[in-house]
C-alpha atoms as a printed R data frame, in Angstrom:
    type eleno elety resid chain resno       x       y       z
1   ATOM     1    CA   MET     A     1 122.497 107.006 113.522
2   ATOM     2    CA   ARG     A     2 120.414 107.674 110.431
3   ATOM     3    CA   LYS     A     3 117.451 109.994 110.886
4   ATOM     4    CA   LYS     A     4 114.003 108.458 110.674
5   ATOM     5    CA   ILE     A     5 110.903 109.422 108.699
6   ATOM     6    CA   LEU     A     6 107.390 108.122 109.309
7   ATOM     7    CA   PHE     A     7 104.969 108.216 106.379
8   ATOM     8    CA   ILE     A     8 101.271 108.147 107.297
9   ATOM     9    CA   THR     A     9  99.258 106.110 104.796
10  ATOM    10    CA   GLY     A    10  95.554 105.736 104.032
11  ATOM    11    CA   SER     A    11  93.974 104.600 100.773
12  ATOM    12    CA   LEU     A    12  96.058 102.703  98.221
13  ATOM    13    CA   ASN     A    13  96.470 105.978  96.332
14  ATOM    14    CA   GLN     A    14  97.837 107.711  99.434
15  ATOM    15    CA   THR     A    15  99.995 104.717 100.301
16  ATOM    16    CA   SER     A    16 101.566 104.491  96.848
17  ATOM    17    CA   GLN     A    17 102.226 108.244  96.885
18  ATOM    18    CA   MET     A    18 104.140 107.936 100.155
19  ATOM    19    CA   HIS     A    19 106.083 104.974  98.768
20  ATOM    20    CA   GLN     A    20 107.120 106.988  95.706
21  ATOM    21    CA   ILE     A    21 108.363 109.863  97.876
22  ATOM    22    CA   SER     A    22 110.339 107.484 100.097
23  ATOM    23    CA   LYS     A    23 112.205 106.089  97.087
24  ATOM    24    CA   HIS     A    24 114.070 109.415  96.862
25  ATOM    25    CA   LEU     A    25 115.001 109.412 100.563
26  ATOM    26    CA   GLY     A    26 117.400 106.487 100.747
27  ATOM    27    CA   ALA     A    27 119.694 108.353 103.147
28  ATOM    28    CA   PHE     A    28 117.034 108.015 105.872
29  ATOM    29    CA   ASP     A    29 115.258 105.137 107.603
30  ATOM    30    CA   CYS     A    30 111.704 105.231 106.265
31  ATOM    31    CA   PHE     A    31 108.776 103.637 108.089
32  ATOM    32    CA   PHE     A    32 105.051 103.577 107.317
33  ATOM    33    CA   SER     A    33 101.921 103.624 109.439
34  ATOM    34    CA   GLN     A    34  98.261 103.600 108.491
35  ATOM    35    CA   ILE     A    35  96.510 106.745 109.715
36  ATOM    36    CA   PHE     A    36  95.379 106.381 113.331
37  ATOM    37    CA   THR     A    37  93.927 108.417 116.148
38  ATOM    38    CA   GLU     A    38  94.649 108.955 119.826
39  ATOM    39    CA   ASP     A    39  91.542 111.120 120.215
40  ATOM    40    CA   ALA     A    40  89.245 109.549 122.846
41  ATOM    41    CA   LEU     A    41  86.056 110.798 121.194
42  ATOM    42    CA   LEU     A    42  87.016 109.514 117.760
43  ATOM    43    CA   LYS     A    43  88.118 106.180 119.237
44  ATOM    44    CA   ALA     A    44  84.677 105.808 120.815
45  ATOM    45    CA   VAL     A    45  82.986 106.705 117.532
46  ATOM    46    CA   LEU     A    46  85.092 104.122 115.674
47  ATOM    47    CA   LYS     A    47  84.369 101.432 118.260
48  ATOM    48    CA   HIS     A    48  80.630 101.889 118.690
49  ATOM    49    CA   THR     A    49  79.366 103.209 115.331
50  ATOM    50    CA   SER     A    50  79.804 102.687 111.595
51  ATOM    51    CA   PHE     A    51  80.503 106.418 111.138
52  ATOM    52    CA   ALA     A    52  84.038 105.925 109.804
53  ATOM    53    CA   ASP     A    53  83.554 102.677 107.871
54  ATOM    54    CA   GLY     A    54  84.000 104.524 104.575
55  ATOM    55    CA   SER     A    55  87.066 106.450 105.749
56  ATOM    56    CA   VAL     A    56  90.750 105.511 105.773
57  ATOM    57    CA   LEU     A    57  90.460 104.951 109.532
58  ATOM    58    CA   ALA     A    58  88.465 101.779 108.837
59  ATOM    59    CA   ASN     A    59  90.335  98.514 109.279
60  ATOM    60    CA   HIS     A    60  89.863  97.298 105.686
61  ATOM    61    CA   PHE     A    61  91.886 100.291 104.463
62  ATOM    62    CA   LYS     A    62  94.637  99.400 106.943
63  ATOM    63    CA   VAL     A    63  94.664  95.800 105.680
64  ATOM    64    CA   ARG     A    64  94.965  96.914 102.031
65  ATOM    65    CA   ALA     A    65  97.677  99.460 102.796
66  ATOM    66    CA   GLU     A    66  99.765  97.021 104.833
67  ATOM    67    CA   CYS     A    67  99.388  94.362 102.135
68  ATOM    68    CA   TYR     A    68 100.851  96.874  99.654
69  ATOM    69    CA   LEU     A    69 103.670  97.781 102.051
70  ATOM    70    CA   ASN     A    70 104.549  94.142 102.658
71  ATOM    71    CA   GLN     A    71 104.530  93.389  98.924
72  ATOM    72    CA   HIS     A    72 107.117  96.127  98.430
73  ATOM    73    CA   GLY     A    73 109.247  95.132 101.420
74  ATOM    74    CA   LEU     A    74 108.646  98.378 103.306
75  ATOM    75    CA   GLN     A    75 109.022  98.858 107.062
76  ATOM    76    CA   ILE     A    76 105.753  99.116 109.013
77  ATOM    77    CA   ASP     A    77 105.485 100.870 112.371
78  ATOM    78    CA   TYR     A    78 101.766 101.172 113.083
79  ATOM    79    CA   LYS     A    79 101.078 104.188 115.294
80  ATOM    80    CA   GLY     A    80 104.793 105.087 115.229
81  ATOM    81    CA   CYS     A    81 105.589 103.244 118.440
82  ATOM    82    CA   LYS     A    82 108.927 101.671 117.520
83  ATOM    83    CA   ASN     A    83 111.000 104.800 116.968
84  ATOM    84    CA   LYS     A    84 111.401 108.466 117.723
85  ATOM    85    CA   TYR     A    85 110.906 110.208 114.376
86  ATOM    86    CA   ASP     A    86 112.670 113.242 112.973
87  ATOM    87    CA   LEU     A    87 109.944 113.898 110.389
88  ATOM    88    CA   VAL     A    88 106.345 112.743 109.867
89  ATOM    89    CA   VAL     A    89 104.761 113.011 106.402
90  ATOM    90    CA   PHE     A    90 100.961 113.085 106.484
91  ATOM    91    CA   CYS     A    91  98.403 112.217 103.816
92  ATOM    92    CA   SER     A    92  95.716 113.995 105.858
93  ATOM    93    CA   ASP     A    93  95.864 116.743 108.470
94  ATOM    94    CA   MET     A    94  92.330 116.001 109.674
95  ATOM    95    CA   VAL     A    95  93.679 113.527 112.238
96  ATOM    96    CA   VAL     A    96  97.079 114.487 113.694
97  ATOM    97    CA   PRO     A    97  98.024 112.622 116.895
98  ATOM    98    CA   GLU     A    98  99.221 114.763 119.772
99  ATOM    99    CA   LYS     A    99 102.468 112.752 119.955
100 ATOM   100    CA   PHE     A   100 103.633 114.241 116.642
101 ATOM   101    CA   LYS     A   101 102.806 117.895 117.250
102 ATOM   102    CA   ALA     A   102 106.350 118.672 118.412
103 ATOM   103    CA   THR     A   103 107.864 116.768 115.474
104 ATOM   104    CA   LYS     A   104 108.622 118.256 112.056
105 ATOM   105    CA   THR     A   105 105.591 117.592 109.843
106 ATOM   106    CA   ILE     A   106 104.769 117.772 106.129
107 ATOM   107    CA   TRP     A   107 101.346 117.325 104.508
108 ATOM   108    CA   VAL     A   108 101.020 115.914 100.986
109 ATOM   109    CA   GLN     A   109  97.831 116.437  99.000
110 ATOM   110    CA   GLU     A   110  96.293 113.115  97.939
111 ATOM   111    CA   GLY     A   111  94.104 114.296  95.059
112 ATOM   112    CA   MET     A   112  90.774 116.078  94.851
113 ATOM   113    CA   ILE     A   113  89.489 117.748  98.021
114 ATOM   114    CA   ASP     A   114  85.777 117.201  98.603
115 ATOM   115    CA   LYS     A   115  83.378 120.052  98.003
116 ATOM   116    CA   ARG     A   116  82.485 122.086 101.077
117 ATOM   117    CA   THR     A   117  78.977 121.495 102.390
118 ATOM   118    CA   VAL     A   118  76.692 123.040 105.002
119 ATOM   119    CA   LEU     A   119  78.125 120.511 107.453
120 ATOM   120    CA   THR     A   120  81.667 121.624 106.599
121 ATOM   121    CA   GLY     A   121  80.798 125.207 107.484
122 ATOM   122    CA   LEU     A   122  79.088 124.107 110.688
123 ATOM   123    CA   VAL     A   123  82.061 121.987 111.798
124 ATOM   124    CA   LYS     A   124  84.407 124.887 111.064
125 ATOM   125    CA   ALA     A   125  82.206 127.472 112.812
126 ATOM   126    CA   LEU     A   126  81.773 125.370 115.953
127 ATOM   127    CA   GLY     A   127  85.454 124.472 116.128
128 ATOM   128    CA   LEU     A   128  84.703 120.755 115.961
129 ATOM   129    CA   PRO     A   129  87.363 118.248 114.883
130 ATOM   130    CA   PRO     A   130  87.527 118.230 111.059
131 ATOM   131    CA   TYR     A   131  86.699 114.520 110.833
132 ATOM   132    CA   PHE     A   132  83.091 115.366 111.779
133 ATOM   133    CA   THR     A   133  82.539 116.416 108.161
134 ATOM   134    CA   ALA     A   134  82.726 112.683 107.235
135 ATOM   135    CA   ASP     A   135  84.551 113.643 104.020
136 ATOM   136    CA   THR     A   136  87.818 115.322 102.924
137 ATOM   137    CA   SER     A   137  86.433 118.852 102.579
138 ATOM   138    CA   LEU     A   138  88.708 120.115 105.382
139 ATOM   139    CA   ASN     A   139  91.795 118.129 104.397
140 ATOM   140    CA   GLY     A   140  94.692 120.576 104.073
141 ATOM   141    CA   SER     A   141  92.852 123.252 106.057
142 ATOM   142    CA   SER     A   142  93.857 122.593 109.676
143 ATOM   143    CA   ASN     A   143  97.093 124.613 109.344
144 ATOM   144    CA   ILE     A   144  98.630 122.225 111.882
145 ATOM   145    CA   CYS     A   145 101.473 120.853 109.724
146 ATOM   146    CA   ASP     A   146 104.674 122.813 109.157
147 ATOM   147    CA   ILE     A   147 104.696 122.489 105.342
148 ATOM   148    CA   TYR     A   148 101.919 121.761 102.826
149 ATOM   149    CA   CYS     A   149 102.791 120.224  99.444
150 ATOM   150    CA   CYS     A   150  99.965 120.839  96.990
151 ATOM   151    CA   ALA     A   151  98.990 119.837  93.480
152 ATOM   152    CA   SER     A   152  98.790 123.185  91.691
153 ATOM   153    CA   ASP     A   153  98.651 126.962  92.005
154 ATOM   154    CA   GLY     A   154  94.874 126.593  91.925
155 ATOM   155    CA   TYR     A   155  94.862 124.354  94.984
156 ATOM   156    CA   ARG     A   156  97.368 126.599  96.730
157 ATOM   157    CA   ASN     A   157  95.003 129.558  96.305
158 ATOM   158    CA   TYR     A   158  92.067 127.418  97.389
159 ATOM   159    CA   LEU     A   159  93.781 126.283 100.600
160 ATOM   160    CA   ILE     A   160  94.829 129.841 101.433
161 ATOM   161    CA   LYS     A   161  91.142 130.802 101.274
162 ATOM   162    CA   GLN     A   162  90.361 127.907 103.629
163 ATOM   163    CA   GLY     A   163  92.760 129.289 106.235
164 ATOM   164    CA   THR     A   164  96.074 127.539 105.587
165 ATOM   165    CA   ASP     A   165  99.076 129.846 106.023
166 ATOM   166    CA   ALA     A   166 100.267 130.905 102.548
167 ATOM   167    CA   ARG     A   167 103.900 130.711 103.686
168 ATOM   168    CA   LYS     A   168 103.527 126.983 104.351
169 ATOM   169    CA   LEU     A   169 102.094 126.069 100.929
170 ATOM   170    CA   ILE     A   170 104.480 124.851  98.221
171 ATOM   171    CA   VAL     A   171 103.326 123.766  94.754
172 ATOM   172    CA   THR     A   172 105.163 120.495  94.113
173 ATOM   173    CA   GLY     A   173 102.652 118.533  92.072
174 ATOM   174    CA   ILE     A   174 101.482 115.214  93.492
175 ATOM   175    CA   PRO     A   175 102.492 111.642  92.637
176 ATOM   176    CA   ASN     A   176  99.928 109.582  90.695
177 ATOM   177    CA   PHE     A   177  98.435 112.731  89.144
178 ATOM   178    CA   ASP     A   178 101.420 114.437  87.510
179 ATOM   179    CA   ASN     A   179 102.067 112.324  84.413
180 ATOM   180    CA   HIS     A   180  98.733 111.369  82.885
181 ATOM   181    CA   ARG     A   181 100.131 110.909  79.390
182 ATOM   182    CA   GLU     A   182 101.861 107.711  80.487
183 ATOM   183    CA   PHE     A   183  98.449 106.049  80.719
184 ATOM   184    CA   LEU     A   184  98.018 106.203  76.941
185 ATOM   185    CA   ASP     A   185 100.417 103.260  76.635
186 ATOM   186    CA   ASN     A   186  98.303 100.409  78.009
187 ATOM   187    CA   ASP     A   187  96.945  96.955  77.199
188 ATOM   188    CA   PHE     A   188  93.343  97.497  78.294
189 ATOM   189    CA   PRO     A   189  91.346  95.637  75.612
190 ATOM   190    CA   HIS     A   190  88.347  97.978  75.217
191 ATOM   191    CA   HIS     A   191  88.231 101.322  73.368
192 ATOM   192    CA   ASN     A   192  85.874 104.167  72.375
193 ATOM   193    CA   TYR     A   193  83.264 103.764  75.095
194 ATOM   194    CA   VAL     A   194  81.546 106.253  77.384
195 ATOM   195    CA   MET     A   195  83.094 105.654  80.799
196 ATOM   196    CA   VAL     A   196  81.347 106.273  84.114
197 ATOM   197    CA   ALA     A   197  83.514 106.519  87.251
198 ATOM   198    CA   THR     A   198  81.373 106.360  90.383
199 ATOM   199    CA   THR     A   199  82.006 107.745  93.880
200 ATOM   200    CA   ASP     A   200  81.485 106.213  97.332
201 ATOM   201    CA   MET     A   201  79.054 108.898  98.462
202 ATOM   202    CA   ARG     A   202  76.644 106.487 100.114
203 ATOM   203    CA   GLU     A   203  79.442 104.697 101.935
204 ATOM   204    CA   THR     A   204  80.605 108.036 103.348
205 ATOM   205    CA   PHE     A   205  77.119 109.077 104.490
206 ATOM   206    CA   ARG     A   206  76.337 111.488 101.665
207 ATOM   207    CA   PHE     A   207  73.083 111.455  99.736
208 ATOM   208    CA   GLU     A   208  73.046 110.008  96.249
209 ATOM   209    CA   ASN     A   209  70.253 109.021  93.898
210 ATOM   210    CA   ARG     A   210  72.259 106.361  92.047
211 ATOM   211    CA   PRO     A   211  69.440 105.247  89.692
212 ATOM   212    CA   ALA     A   212  68.993 108.854  88.559
213 ATOM   213    CA   PHE     A   213  72.740 109.195  87.990
214 ATOM   214    CA   ILE     A   214  72.859 106.015  85.915
215 ATOM   215    CA   LYS     A   215  69.897 107.176  83.811
216 ATOM   216    CA   HIS     A   216  71.632 110.541  83.281
217 ATOM   217    CA   ALA     A   217  74.791 108.760  82.119
218 ATOM   218    CA   VAL     A   218  72.756 106.559  79.762
219 ATOM   219    CA   LYS     A   219  71.242 109.703  78.253
220 ATOM   220    CA   ILE     A   220  74.718 111.186  77.663
221 ATOM   221    CA   ALA     A   221  75.926 107.944  76.076
222 ATOM   222    CA   ASN     A   222  72.958 108.040  73.679
223 ATOM   223    CA   GLY     A   223  73.305 104.461  72.515
224 ATOM   224    CA   ARG     A   224  77.113 104.247  72.628
225 ATOM   225    CA   GLN     A   225  78.921 101.453  74.471
226 ATOM   226    CA   MET     A   226  79.123 102.192  78.217
227 ATOM   227    CA   LEU     A   227  81.673 101.136  80.823
228 ATOM   228    CA   PHE     A   228  81.228 101.599  84.578
229 ATOM   229    CA   LYS     A   229  84.242 101.568  86.896
230 ATOM   230    CA   LEU     A   230  83.080 101.319  90.500
231 ATOM   231    CA   HIS     A   231  84.807 103.057  93.385
232 ATOM   232    CA   PRO     A   232  86.791 100.467  95.422
233 ATOM   233    CA   ASN     A   233  84.992 101.494  98.604
234 ATOM   234    CA   GLU     A   234  81.495 100.794  97.266
235 ATOM   235    CA   LYS     A   235  79.140  97.954  98.112
236 ATOM   236    CA   MET     A   236  79.739  96.162  94.843
237 ATOM   237    CA   ASP     A   237  76.706  93.863  94.760
238 ATOM   238    CA   ARG     A   238  74.305  96.762  95.206
239 ATOM   239    CA   ALA     A   239  76.063  98.951  92.651
240 ATOM   240    CA   GLU     A   240  76.250  96.207  90.024
241 ATOM   241    CA   ALA     A   241  72.544  95.362  90.467
242 ATOM   242    CA   GLU     A   242  71.588  99.006  89.941
243 ATOM   243    CA   ILE     A   243  73.648  99.287  86.761
244 ATOM   244    CA   LYS     A   244  72.176  96.100  85.335
245 ATOM   245    CA   LYS     A   245  68.691  97.403  86.073
246 ATOM   246    CA   HIS     A   246  69.037 100.924  84.674
247 ATOM   247    CA   ALA     A   247  71.784 100.706  81.995
248 ATOM   248    CA   PRO     A   248  71.527  98.959  78.606
249 ATOM   249    CA   ALA     A   249  72.343  95.272  78.174
250 ATOM   250    CA   GLY     A   250  75.990  94.819  77.293
251 ATOM   251    CA   THR     A   251  77.193  97.614  79.580
252 ATOM   252    CA   LEU     A   252  80.660  96.757  80.900
253 ATOM   253    CA   ILE     A   253  81.124  96.802  84.690
254 ATOM   254    CA   PHE     A   254  84.523  96.723  86.417
255 ATOM   255    CA   THR     A   255  84.995  96.502  90.183
256 ATOM   256    CA   SER     A   256  88.799  96.525  89.890
257 ATOM   257    CA   GLY     A   257  91.493  97.219  87.336
258 ATOM   258    CA   ASN     A   258  93.549 100.219  86.255
259 ATOM   259    CA   THR     A   259  91.118 103.135  86.175
260 ATOM   260    CA   ASN     A   260  93.627 105.403  84.453
261 ATOM   261    CA   HIS     A   261  94.043 103.001  81.536
262 ATOM   262    CA   MET     A   262  90.281 102.767  81.197
263 ATOM   263    CA   ILE     A   263  90.068 106.557  81.017
264 ATOM   264    CA   ALA     A   264  92.874 106.713  78.458
265 ATOM   265    CA   ASN     A   265  90.869 104.444  76.131
266 ATOM   266    CA   CYS     A   266  87.453 106.072  76.562
267 ATOM   267    CA   SER     A   267  85.827 108.618  74.268
268 ATOM   268    CA   GLU     A   268  84.008 110.486  77.049
269 ATOM   269    CA   LEU     A   269  84.193 110.445  80.857
270 ATOM   270    CA   ILE     A   270  81.335 110.903  83.328
271 ATOM   271    CA   THR     A   271  82.245 111.390  87.000
272 ATOM   272    CA   GLN     A   272  80.660 112.504  90.233
273 ATOM   273    CA   TYR     A   273  83.101 113.702  92.940
274 ATOM   274    CA   SER     A   274  86.203 111.889  91.733
275 ATOM   275    CA   THR     A   275  89.818 112.898  91.315
276 ATOM   276    CA   VAL     A   276  89.976 110.826  88.125
277 ATOM   277    CA   VAL     A   277  88.219 113.660  86.304
278 ATOM   278    CA   TYR     A   278  91.663 115.303  86.214
279 ATOM   279    CA   VAL     A   279  93.016 112.340  84.255
280 ATOM   280    CA   GLY     A   280  90.323 112.750  81.626
281 ATOM   281    CA   MET     A   281  90.916 116.490  81.397
282 ATOM   282    CA   ALA     A   282  94.675 116.111  81.002
283 ATOM   283    CA   LEU     A   283  94.164 113.545  78.238
284 ATOM   284    CA   GLY     A   284  91.808 115.811  76.325
285 ATOM   285    CA   LYS     A   285  88.631 113.812  76.975
286 ATOM   286    CA   LYS     A   286  85.199 115.380  77.138
287 ATOM   287    CA   VAL     A   287  84.349 115.167  80.832
288 ATOM   288    CA   HIS     A   288  81.329 115.571  83.084
289 ATOM   289    CA   SER     A   289  81.527 116.211  86.829
290 ATOM   290    CA   TYR     A   290  79.417 117.358  89.759
291 ATOM   291    CA   PHE     A   291  82.109 120.026  90.181
292 ATOM   292    CA   ASN     A   292  82.181 123.144  88.016
293 ATOM   293    CA   LEU     A   293  84.524 122.368  85.099
294 ATOM   294    CA   ASP     A   294  85.973 125.890  84.991
295 ATOM   295    CA   ASP     A   295  86.941 125.515  88.655
296 ATOM   296    CA   LEU     A   296  88.485 122.108  87.952
297 ATOM   297    CA   LYS     A   297  90.641 123.544  85.169
298 ATOM   298    CA   LYS     A   298  92.092 126.026  87.679
299 ATOM   299    CA   LEU     A   299  92.668 123.329  90.310
300 ATOM   300    CA   ALA     A   300  94.011 120.581  88.023
301 ATOM   301    CA   PRO     A   301  97.306 119.049  89.248
302 ATOM   302    CA   ILE     A   302 100.345 120.216  87.320
303 ATOM   303    CA   GLN     A   303 101.720 117.766  84.760
304 ATOM   304    CA   ASN     A   304 105.486 117.613  85.234
305 ATOM   305    CA   GLY     A   305 106.332 114.247  83.756
306 ATOM   306    CA   GLY     A   306 106.251 112.388  87.070
307 ATOM   307    CA   VAL     A   307 108.756 114.318  89.182
308 ATOM   308    CA   SER     A   308 106.410 115.363  92.000
309 ATOM   309    CA   ALA     A   309 107.661 112.637  94.354
310 ATOM   310    CA   LYS     A   310 111.210 113.893  93.807
311 ATOM   311    CA   ASN     A   311 110.064 117.488  94.425
312 ATOM   312    CA   ILE     A   312 108.432 116.515  97.732
313 ATOM   313    CA   ALA     A   313 111.446 114.425  98.742
314 ATOM   314    CA   GLN     A   314 113.663 117.456  98.135
315 ATOM   315    CA   ILE     A   315 111.640 119.374 100.713
316 ATOM   316    CA   CYS     A   316 111.684 116.434 103.149
317 ATOM   317    CA   ASN     A   317 115.450 116.132 102.802
318 ATOM   318    CA   SER     A   318 116.073 119.838 103.373
319 ATOM   319    CA   TYR     A   319 113.657 120.122 106.275
320 ATOM   320    CA   ILE     A   320 114.864 117.066 108.176
321 ATOM   321    CA   LYS     A   321 118.445 118.358 107.962
322 ATOM   322    CA   PHE     A   322 117.506 121.906 109.035
323 ATOM   323    CA   GLU     A   323 118.912 122.678 112.486
324 ATOM   324    CA   GLY     A   324 117.047 125.885 113.344
325 ATOM   325    CA   GLN     A   325 113.563 126.521 114.704
326 ATOM   326    CA   LYS     A   326 110.735 125.033 112.621
327 ATOM   327    CA   GLU     A   327 109.286 128.486 112.031
328 ATOM   328    CA   GLU     A   328 112.544 129.671 110.444
329 ATOM   329    CA   PHE     A   329 112.812 126.975 107.773
330 ATOM   330    CA   LEU     A   330 110.511 128.394 105.100
331 ATOM   331    CA   SER     A   331 112.044 131.854 105.345
332 ATOM   332    CA   GLN     A   332 115.441 130.359 104.402
333 ATOM   333    CA   PHE     A   333 114.439 127.513 102.076
334 ATOM   334    CA   THR     A   334 114.409 128.025  98.310
335 ATOM   335    CA   PHE     A   335 112.360 125.432  96.459
336 ATOM   336    CA   GLN     A   336 113.725 124.536  93.027
337 ATOM   337    CA   PRO     A   337 111.276 122.096  91.412
338 ATOM   338    CA   GLU     A   338 112.280 119.764  88.633
339 ATOM   339    CA   ALA     A   339 111.517 121.314  85.236
340 ATOM   340    CA   LEU     A   340 108.371 120.285  83.369
341 ATOM   341    CA   GLN     A   341 109.072 117.336  81.113
342 ATOM   342    CA   TYR     A   342 106.604 118.502  78.484
343 ATOM   343    CA   PRO     A   343 104.489 121.612  77.797
344 ATOM   344    CA   LYS     A   344 101.760 122.665  80.188
345 ATOM   345    CA   VAL     A   345  98.415 121.033  79.454
346 ATOM   346    CA   LYS     A   346  95.882 123.234  77.690
347 ATOM   347    CA   TYR     A   347  92.360 122.160  78.529
348 ATOM   348    CA   ALA     A   348  89.612 122.244  75.933
């Protein structure tokens, strides 16, 4: 019988990343499940509050992910009930069901990790479940998975500082963020605008003064054409009304579409807490972010011409075939990543 792999999905970005990895694992039976919990406390929170409505545990994320999976003819096994799995690949280690703790596990970084807050430190200090941060600031920091595939040397060093075992961390690059130059070839009809990519802070229970942010962006644009691309998790009607009130007439507003193509065609990029800032940086755009730009340059995902999925699949393939104790694998495994397809990006 062929060995089986379960990929845990979340947002469309996380789901498409898992799909790309699975394409290189045709020798195995690959199944997919939206992230779920068996934790009684978290189940109660999900049932009786709106605490997780902005997280990938919310049902609308499950619906979107499964729609994507069905469109691509992929096998769905929600909660991993149909099979006994030889390997589980996680998009988040903040919620790891007890049933998988004896199984071989790999974590794949999804993109930017949220900035640590006072609440992050409190959750960590009190030993509370990481999901109580209500953001991704502790994603990659539980140290519960056997192997951690990360975006760059910068993120590897960052996660070591957060408590993840250095021996588990392998720099593979991450799908969707490893080949930004491909976005330059696009058919998006607009060019040379100041682009604003918003974040779903309010939907994830973080404070934001959106009118002040819009006014700040307008000041940066200084009369140039503006384009707003809203985060897919936002309350669109509210966000659009605010932009129309505080931004100049003629400002373009998009609630959907290819964000990367929009960035490729812009002259300047304004972000909040968004992974897409890395796209702008890699394409040589002038960028603005709530994060420190010098820190972002160190953390930026490696650009390897789109071979990160293959790199991660190589690790999955080797680990699932390994017959020894889980703890012995990394001491014997030699990772040989695909070579960079073009020179390393030099940021301005």
